[in-house]
N, C-alpha and C positions, 0 to 999 in steps of 0.2 A: 423699571421693573419689567417692562416689555422686552428689553434687550436680554435680560437674564432668562426669561421664559423661552426666547428663541434659541439661545445657546443650550439651555437645558433640554429642550425638545430635540435638537439636533444630536446632542450627545447621547440621549436615551435611545434615539432611533439608531444611531451608529453602533452603540454598545449592544443593544438588543439584537440587531440583525447579525452582528458578528458572533454573538453567543449562539444564536439559532443555527447559523450556517456551520459553525464549529461543531455543534451537536450533530447536525446532519452528516457531516463528513466523518465524524467519529463513529457514529452508528453504522454508516455504510462500510467503513473500514473493518469494524468488528464483525459485521455480518459476512463480509467477504473473507475475512480471516477464518471464520468458522467453516465456510464452504471450501477453504483451501484454494480459492481462486481470487488472487489480488485484483485482477482486472474487473471483477464483478463490482467492486466499489465504484469504479468510474461509470459503469453502466447504470448502477442504481442512482448515482448522483445526476447523471444526464436525464434519466427518466423523471426524477423528482423535479428538476428544474423545468423540464418541458411541461409537466403537469401543472406546476405553479404558474407558468407563463400562459398556458391555455385557459386556465380557470378564470372565473370572474374576479377572483381575488387579485388578479394582476394589476388592477387599477390602484391598489394600495402601494404607497411608497415603501412601506416596510417590506412587503412581499417582493417588490422589485429589488430592493437592496439585499434581501436574503438570497435571492437568485443570483445576483452579481457576485456576492461574496462566496456563494457555494461554487460557482464556476471557477473563481480564483482558487478556492480550496481544492477543487478537483484537479486543477492544473498543477498545484503543488503536490498533490497526492500521486499524480501520474509519475513524478520523478521517483517516488518510493516504489511504485509498482514496476516501473521499468528497471530500476536498480535491483529489485528482488529477482526479476526474471533473468536478468543478465548474470547475476551471481549464481542463480540456480543452474543455468546452462554452463557457466564456467566450472562449477563444482563437478557437474556430470562429466564434462570433458576431461578435467584434471583427474577425476577418479578413474576414468577409463585409461588414461595414459600412464598412471603411476605403475611402476614395475613392482610386482609383489615380491617381497624377499623370499628366497627359496629356503625351505627348511632343510637343515642337514639330515642326511639319510645315514643313520648309524650302521645299517646293515651293509651298505656299500663300502663304507670305510673299513669294516671288518674284513670284507671280502678282499679288498685291495691289500690289506695288511697280510692276509693269509697267502695271497698269490705272490707277494714280495718275498716271503720267507722261503718259499719253495722254489 
């Protein structure tokens, strides 16, 4: 029975810390998305982890696991942040380079036709 309790404790600790860190990453991403600054999610997560590690709660194994999983989540989130910023820059560059189609000018074509006849 003692062995089952050890595994149940470990599983609960692992699942709970993953859920909390996932919730923290999701909330940071939603807040950064509202601010239209994707990099702000990384800053919020870094501040949150620093606050957790400086507080007296740091001695708890749960809090340490949450902070580790949050750092891993922030590292994965940084790929999304960098990908969005690169795509945004690429779209701006592409938009500037695209040649605008010229609209036909009917008044010029009439003038050319009139000059040809005479």
